[in-house]
C-alpha positions in Angstrom: 97.8 66.6 129.0 100.8 64.7 130.7 101.1 60.5 130.0 100.8 59.8 132.7 97.0 61.0 132.8 96.3 59.7 129.2 97.1 56.3 130.0 95.1 56.6 133.3 92.3 57.7 131.4 92.5 55.3 129.0 92.7 52.6 131.2 89.4 54.4 133.4 87.5 53.7 130.1 88.4 50.5 129.4 88.4 49.5 132.7 84.4 51.2 132.6 83.9 50.9 128.9 82.8 54.6 128.8 81.6 56.2 125.3 84.3 57.2 123.7 84.7 61.3 122.6 83.4 60.8 118.7 80.2 62.4 117.8 77.0 61.1 115.0 78.8 62.5 111.7 82.5 61.3 113.1 80.8 57.9 113.9 79.1 57.7 110.8 82.0 58.5 108.3 83.9 55.5 110.3 81.6 53.0 110.1 78.6 53.5 108.0 77.9 51.9 105.1 74.8 52.6 102.5 73.1 49.3 100.9 73.1 48.8 97.5 69.6 50.0 97.2 70.7 53.6 98.0 70.9 56.1 95.8 75.1 56.5 96.3 76.0 52.3 97.6 79.0 52.3 99.8 81.1 54.3 102.7 78.8 57.1 104.4 80.4 60.7 103.5 79.0 63.6 105.1 80.5 66.0 103.2 78.5 64.9 100.9 75.4 66.3 102.5 77.2 68.9 105.0 74.4 70.7 105.9 73.2 67.2 108.1 76.5 67.1 110.3 74.6 69.9 112.6 71.6 68.1 113.2 73.6 64.6 113.9 76.3 66.2 116.1 73.6 68.3 117.9 72.8 65.2 119.7 75.6 64.8 121.2 75.3 67.7 123.2 74.4 67.3 126.5 71.8 70.0 126.8 69.9 68.9 123.8 67.3 66.5 124.8 65.1 67.4 121.9 65.8 67.5 117.9 63.8 68.1 115.6 64.0 68.1 112.0 61.2 69.9 109.3 62.7 68.9 105.9 62.4 68.2 102.9 62.5 64.3 101.2 65.9 63.7 99.4 68.3 65.9 102.0 69.2 62.6 103.8 66.7 63.2 106.7 66.0 59.9 107.2 69.9 58.6 106.8 70.5 61.7 109.1 67.8 60.0 112.0 69.9 56.2 111.2 73.2 57.6 111.9 72.0 58.4 115.0 70.9 54.7 115.4 73.7 53.5 114.7 75.7 55.4 117.4 74.3 54.7 119.6 74.0 50.9 119.5 78.0 51.3 119.2 79.2 54.1 121.7 76.2 55.4 123.6 73.5 52.0 124.4 70.3 52.0 125.9 66.6 50.8 124.9 65.5 52.2 121.9 62.3 52.3 119.8 61.9 54.0 116.4 58.1 55.1 115.8 56.4 55.0 112.3 53.1 55.4 110.8 51.7 52.8 109.8 52.3 48.8 111.1 53.7 46.9 107.2 55.5 50.3 106.2 57.3 50.3 110.1 57.8 46.3 109.9 59.4 47.0 105.8 61.6 50.0 106.5 63.0 47.7 109.9 64.0 44.9 107.3 65.4 47.6 104.1 66.8 50.5 106.1 67.3 49.3 109.6 69.0 45.8 109.5 71.3 46.4 106.9 72.9 49.5 109.1 73.7 46.6 110.9 74.9 44.1 108.6 77.1 46.1 106.7 79.0 47.3 109.5 81.6 45.4 111.1 81.7 46.8 114.2 77.8 46.4 115.1 77.3 42.9 113.1 78.9 41.6 116.8 76.4 43.5 118.3 74.0 41.7 116.9 71.6 38.8 119.2 73.3 35.4 118.8 69.8 34.3 119.1 67.9 34.8 115.4 64.6 35.2 116.7 65.4 38.4 118.1 65.8 39.9 115.3 62.8 40.3 113.1 60.0 43.2 111.5 58.7 44.3 115.4 63.1 45.3 116.2 66.5 44.2 116.9 68.3 42.8 119.7 72.1 43.8 120.3 74.3 42.0 123.1 73.8 45.2 125.4 70.3 47.2 124.1 67.2 46.3 122.2 66.2 48.4 119.5 62.1 48.3 119.3 60.3 49.5 116.3 56.8 50.2 116.6 53.7 52.0 114.9 51.5 54.8 116.0 48.4 53.1 115.8 50.3 50.5 118.5 49.1 51.7 122.4 50.3 48.3 123.6 53.7 48.5 121.6 54.4 52.3 122.9 53.2 52.0 126.7 54.2 48.6 127.6 58.5 49.8 127.9 61.4 51.6 128.8 62.9 53.7 126.3 66.0 55.9 126.2 66.0 57.1 122.9 62.6 57.9 120.9 63.0 58.0 116.3 59.8 59.2 115.6 59.9 59.5 111.7 57.7 61.2 109.4 55.5 62.4 112.6 52.5 64.5 110.1 51.8 60.9 108.8 50.4 59.6 112.3 47.4 59.6 113.4 45.8 62.0 116.0 44.9 59.3 118.9 45.5 55.9 119.1 42.5 54.3 119.7 41.4 56.2 123.6 44.8 55.8 124.1 46.6 59.6 123.8 48.4 60.9 121.3 51.1 58.6 120.0 54.4 60.7 120.5 53.0 61.8 124.0 52.6 58.5 125.2 56.1 57.1 123.8 57.7 60.2 125.3 56.2 59.1 129.2 58.5 56.3 128.5 61.6 58.3 128.5 61.2 60.1 132.1 63.2 56.9 133.9 66.3 58.4 131.9 67.6 61.5 133.1 70.3 61.6 129.9 66.8 60.6 127.1 66.9 62.2 123.9 63.6 62.7 121.5 63.8 62.7 117.8 61.3 64.0 115.9 61.7 64.1 112.1 58.8 64.9 108.7 57.9 66.9 106.0 55.5 69.4 107.0 51.5 69.3 106.4 49.7 72.3 107.5 50.3 74.6 110.6 48.4 72.8 112.9 50.8 69.8 111.9 53.1 68.2 114.5 56.4 69.1 112.9 55.5 72.4 112.7 53.9 72.6 115.9 56.9 71.2 117.0 59.8 73.3 115.6 57.7 76.5 116.3 59.2 76.0 119.8 62.7 74.8 119.2 65.4 77.3 118.9 64.6 77.3 115.0 67.3 76.6 113.1 68.2 77.6 109.4 71.2 76.4 107.3 73.2 79.8 106.0 75.5 79.8 103.2 77.8 82.3 101.6 76.7 83.5 97.4 80.2 82.3 95.3 79.8 86.2 93.9 79.5 88.9 96.9 79.9 86.1 100.1 76.2 87.4 101.8 75.0 84.2 103.8 71.9 83.3 103.0 68.9 80.6 103.3 67.6 79.3 99.9 64.0 80.1 99.8 61.8 79.2 96.7 61.4 83.0 95.6 64.7 83.9 94.1 65.2 80.7 91.9 64.1 81.8 88.4 63.7 81.3 84.9 63.5 82.3 81.4 60.4 84.5 81.6 59.0 82.8 78.1 59.5 79.7 78.6 56.8 77.4 81.0 57.5 73.6 79.9 58.9 72.1 83.1 60.0 69.4 80.6 62.2 72.5 79.0 63.4 74.1 81.8 64.3 70.4 82.9 66.1 69.1 80.3 68.3 71.9 79.1 68.6 73.4 82.9 67.2 76.7 82.2 66.9 77.5 86.2 68.7 79.4 88.0 69.5 80.4 91.8 69.6 84.8 92.0 71.5 86.2 95.0 69.0 88.6 96.8 72.1 90.8 97.6 73.9 91.2 94.3 71.2 89.5 91.8 74.1 87.7 90.2 73.2 84.4 89.1 73.8 80.8 91.3 73.9 77.4 89.2 74.4 74.1 90.1 77.6 74.1 90.1 78.1 76.4 92.5 75.8 74.2 94.9 78.2 71.9 96.6 80.8 74.6 97.2 78.2 76.9 99.2 77.1 73.6 101.1 80.5 73.1 102.2 80.8 77.0 104.1 77.8 76.6 105.7 76.9 77.0 108.8 73.3 76.8 110.7 71.8 79.6 112.8 69.4 79.9 115.4 66.3 82.8 115.2 67.6 86.0 116.5 71.5 85.2 115.6 73.4 86.9 112.8 75.9 86.0 110.4 78.9 88.1 108.3 80.8 87.5 105.5 83.4 85.6 107.8 80.6 82.8 108.8 81.2 84.3 112.4 78.0 84.1 114.3 76.8 86.9 116.1 73.4 88.9 118.1 71.3 87.5 120.3 70.5 82.6 120.5 67.3 81.7 121.9 69.1 79.6 124.9 67.0 75.6 124.7 67.3 72.3 125.1 64.8 72.0 122.1 67.1 71.8 118.8 65.4 72.4 115.7 66.5 72.0 112.2 64.2 73.3 108.9 65.7 72.8 105.1 64.4 72.2 101.8 65.1 70.2 98.9 66.7 73.5 97.1 69.3 72.4 99.5 70.0 68.9 98.0 72.2 67.1 95.9 70.9 65.0 94.1 68.7 67.8 92.5 69.3 71.1 90.2 67.1 74.3 90.5 65.5 72.8 87.6 64.7 69.6 89.1 63.0 71.6 91.2 61.4 74.8 88.7 59.9 71.8 86.9 58.2 70.6 89.7 56.6 73.9 90.5 55.1 74.4 87.2 54.1 71.0 86.8 51.9 71.1 89.8 51.1 74.9 90.5 47.8 74.5 88.7 46.6 71.8 90.5 45.9 72.2 94.4 46.3 68.7 95.2 49.6 68.6 93.6 51.1 71.0 94.1 50.0 70.5 98.6 53.0 68.0 98.1 55.3 70.3 96.2 55.0 73.0 98.9 55.3 70.3 101.5 57.8 66.8 100.2 60.2 69.7 97.9 59.9 73.0 100.3 59.7 71.3 103.5 56.7 74.3 103.9 53.7 74.3 105.5 50.1 74.1 103.0 47.9 77.2 103.7 44.5 77.8 101.6 45.3 81.3 101.0 42.1 84.1 101.6 44.3 87.0 100.2 48.4 87.0 98.3 50.4 88.8 96.2 52.5 88.0 93.1 55.4 89.5 92.0 54.3 89.1 88.2 51.4 91.3 89.7 53.3 93.7 91.2 55.5 94.8 88.4 52.2 96.4 86.8 52.2 98.9 89.8 55.5 100.2 88.1 55.5 103.5 86.8 57.7 105.5 85.2 59.2 108.0 88.0 62.9 107.7 90.0 63.2 106.7 93.1 63.7 110.1 95.1 61.4 112.1 92.1 58.0 113.0 94.8 55.2 113.1 91.4 53.0 116.5 91.4 50.4 114.9 92.4 51.9 114.1 96.3 50.4 116.3 99.0 51.5 114.5 102.2 54.9 112.4 102.9 54.8 109.8 105.8 57.5 107.1 106.5 57.4 103.7 108.0 60.2 102.3 109.6 61.0 98.8 110.8 63.0 98.9 113.6 65.8 95.4 114.1 68.2 94.8 116.4 71.6 96.7 114.6 69.6 98.4 112.0 66.8 100.1 110.3 64.2 99.7 107.4 62.3 102.6 106.0 59.9 103.0 103.2 58.9 107.0 102.4 55.7 107.3 100.5 54.2 110.3 98.9 49.8 110.5 99.0 47.3 112.3 97.0 43.9 112.7 96.0 41.6 109.7 96.5 44.4 108.1 98.8 46.5 107.4 95.7 50.5 106.6 96.9 54.0 107.0 95.4 56.7 104.7 96.5 59.1 107.9 96.9 62.2 106.2 98.4 63.1 102.5 100.1 66.9 102.4 102.6 68.3 100.8 105.4 70.0 103.1 107.9 72.6 102.1 110.6 72.2 104.6 112.9 69.5 107.2 114.3 71.7 109.9 113.5 71.1 108.7 109.3 67.4 108.2 110.1 66.7 111.8 111.6 68.8 113.2 108.5 66.5 111.2 105.8 63.4 112.1 107.7 63.9 115.6 109.8 66.4 116.9 107.4 65.4 116.4 103.6 64.0 118.2 101.3 62.1 115.3 98.5 61.5 117.5 95.2 58.7 117.6 92.4 59.6 118.3 89.2 58.1 121.6 89.4 61.4 121.9 92.2 58.5 122.3 95.0 60.4 120.6 98.4 58.4 118.7 100.5 59.3 116.9 103.6 57.9 113.8 105.8 54.8 114.9 107.8 54.7 111.9 110.2 57.1 108.9 110.8 55.9 105.5 112.3 58.8 103.6 114.4 57.4 99.4 115.7 58.7 99.0 118.8 59.4 94.9 118.8 63.4 95.9 118.7 65.1 98.2 120.4 62.0 99.8 122.6 63.7 102.1 124.9 65.8 103.2 122.2 62.9 103.9 119.6 60.8 105.6 122.7 63.6 108.5 123.6 64.0 109.4 120.0 60.0 109.9 119.7 60.7 111.8 122.5 63.3 114.2 121.2 61.0 114.4 118.2 57.3 114.1 118.8 56.4 116.9 115.9 57.1 114.2 113.7 57.0 111.1 114.9 55.2 108.2 116.5 55.8 105.2 118.4 53.9 102.2 117.1 53.0 99.0 118.6 51.1 96.1 116.3 47.7 94.2 117.5 45.8 91.8 115.8 42.4 93.5 117.0 41.4 97.1 118.8 38.0 95.8 118.7 37.0 97.9 115.5 38.9 101.0 115.7 42.3 100.8 113.6 44.7 103.2 116.5 44.3 103.6 119.9 46.6 105.6 121.7 47.9 104.6 125.2 50.1 107.5 126.8 53.2 106.0 128.9 54.9 109.0 130.4 53.4 109.5 134.0 54.4 111.4 137.1 54.3 109.6 140.5 50.5 109.7 141.0 49.9 107.4 138.6 48.4 111.1 136.4 49.5 110.9 132.5 52.6 113.7 131.7 50.4 116.1 129.1 53.1 116.2 126.9 54.4 113.1 127.2 55.3 110.2 124.6 52.3 108.1 123.6 52.2 104.8 122.1 50.1 103.9 119.2 48.7 100.4 119.5 47.3 99.7 115.7 45.2 96.8 114.6 47.8 95.0 111.8 45.3 93.1 110.4 42.9 95.9 109.6 46.1 97.7 108.0 47.4 94.6 106.5 43.6 94.4 104.4 44.0 97.9 103.3 47.6 97.6 102.0 46.7 94.4 99.8 43.2 96.5 99.1 45.2 99.7 97.5 47.8 97.0 95.9 45.0 95.5 94.4 42.9 98.4 93.6 40.8 98.5 90.3 41.5 100.9 87.6 39.2 102.4 88.0 39.7 103.4 91.4 41.2 106.9 93.0 43.5 104.8 96.0 46.0 103.6 93.4 49.3 102.1 94.8 52.9 103.1 92.9 56.2 102.3 92.7 59.3 104.0 90.6 61.1 102.6 87.8 63.7 100.6 88.9 62.1 99.0 91.8 64.4 96.4 93.0 63.2 92.4 93.5 64.8 92.7 97.0 61.5 94.9 97.9 59.5 92.8 95.7 59.5 89.8 97.0 59.6 91.3 100.5 56.3 92.7 99.7 55.0 88.9 98.5 56.1 87.8 102.4 53.0 87.2 104.2 49.8 85.5 102.6 46.3 86.0 104.2 45.3 82.6 105.0 42.7 80.2 106.2 42.5 79.0 109.5 40.4 75.6 110.4 39.0 74.4 113.8 40.0 70.9 114.4 37.7 70.0 116.2 34.4 72.8 115.3 35.0 73.3 111.0 35.1 77.3 112.0 36.9 79.6 109.5 39.0 82.6 110.3 41.7 84.3 108.5 44.9 85.2 109.7 48.2 87.1 108.1 51.2 85.2 108.3 54.5 84.7 106.8 55.4 82.9 104.9 57.1 80.1 105.8 60.7 79.7 104.8 60.1 83.3 103.0 62.7 85.8 102.7 62.6 89.0 105.5 59.6 90.8 105.2 60.7 94.5 106.5 59.5 96.5 103.3 56.0 95.1 103.6 56.0 96.4 107.6 57.0 99.7 106.2 55.1 99.9 104.0 51.6 98.4 106.6 52.9 101.6 108.4 52.6 104.0 106.3 49.1 103.2 105.8 48.5 103.8 109.4 50.3 106.9 108.5 47.9 108.0 106.2 44.9 107.2 108.2 46.2 108.9 111.5 46.5 112.0 109.1 43.0 111.6 107.1 44.9 112.2 103.9 42.0 110.3 102.4 40.2 114.0 102.9 42.6 115.4 100.6 40.8 117.2 98.3 42.0 118.9 94.8 44.3 122.2 95.1 45.7 121.6 98.8 48.7 122.7 98.6 51.6 120.7 101.2 52.2 122.7 104.7 53.2 122.3 108.1 50.8 121.3 110.3 50.6 121.5 114.3 49.3 118.5 115.9 46.2 118.5 118.1 46.2 117.6 121.9 45.5 113.6 121.6 42.6 112.5 124.1 43.6 109.0 125.9 41.5 106.3 124.2 40.0 108.2 121.2 41.2 107.4 117.7 39.3 110.3 115.9 41.4 113.1 115.8 43.8 113.8 113.2 47.6 114.6 113.8 47.4 116.7 110.4 45.5 119.9 112.0 42.4 121.7 111.0 41.4 120.6 108.0 38.0 121.8 107.5 39.0 123.5 104.1 39.5 120.0 102.5 35.8 119.3 102.1 
């Protein structure tokens, strides 16, 4: 840029009072001063909480109209929103509203938290109205805008003004309606329509899946903060499942006082201590749903394009809390549902759910028996595989089945190419201790990702594979075939590809029943020795929860991934193994049956009773 052009731009900005090229985080570092009542009073430093830079600077993105902050307490959520308020007043003024839950709480908040932003800033104090009566508990008047302070139970306060900026804090504490008026957030959002460049910021700790903040986060691009492990460099998010402490210590006070807890990297298994956290935070990157981040911090993959940015963060990221603080909080409340709900919501930033069915890692460890990975126990008669297809890799588990639907995990692994998948599933012999060799009989492939590739792979290997698609309900049948390949006249090609719809709720229930089978049942579910914690954690990644209809009170049970949980690829693979076993009618296996090769039956569309395993009349 030439000096002449630069001078003209400076003059233009001066003449038209254009906003400076400064972000919210830069503004906060330059002008925000925290009052003496804060945990760390004095000049604001974004470097103290690096994860807040992303949400703050997203406010400057002209393409973003809504920002949702689903965050725990003690991570700086409200301060982040207050920095946006200060930025608006100084750099890009317009009528604004701060919306809270209760009248007295909001009025106190205005005096204790909002007014100090202006009183402690040399740049903002000059913009306050000279009429002191216009600075009160209901708002702050500036020489170029007004900040209204309203509460959710005040319809007149919400509906009577045009608003450019809306800041709604702790939205899950709002009542669903304000008298006979509409929902308070929808009501105040209506007042922003006259501004084409309006912004709406909503923040809260979550409550339940029916809560406002969770629903809004689900509508957003769902960003999470990934940080590199100090040991292996793999990026990850902080989740409760990776917080560890001595197995023989359950006293919260002892754990907290002696700082006995640590964080275990799910990739390398090394300990991450509290002293390493700040370094990790400084290298963190916000990644939208569908994105992937490599060891160099480079984000790639499909990103959801949205005008609605969502940010999720729990207390594990807080620089003011140790892993031991959070472990102690969990242990001190886990036996009291009312208190534990607050821990889940306010500390882990996860929704609270009534659990109908769940599995814990400590229980899964009771399913471990003494055989190595890759060795087939002598009782196994059939091998199946479940394949969870991701954008750039495949996760696979191979399970062996015996009499009474007893099963043993044989292998779990990740494959990077279709050729590698073919080698492990079609060409590899799995050996028993008596040297008997077996091959995988049937593999089920999820078609959620790379659908056309899965179809092509299954077309080339029709005897050993099936393409599947999960459905929540198939009207009482566990699986149903649908022919995809058709002639130009619409008739089905006899040997064409079949897509198998499977009732995932049915098979998840069955998997849960197998895992928790009584010791007297035949259908025991086993794991090999030296099974990894990553597998165990993923097998606990979904719970069956009770969903209540807010109007009728009726309840239903659905399987849902835990909020903020790690991946559930192995869980899905094991569900597919259960489905494959049912397709093969392994429950009909009888003692003395030898492993052998069967030819597939001709499947009739709409009929799920035929068995791919072939003639099994001699089993009964």
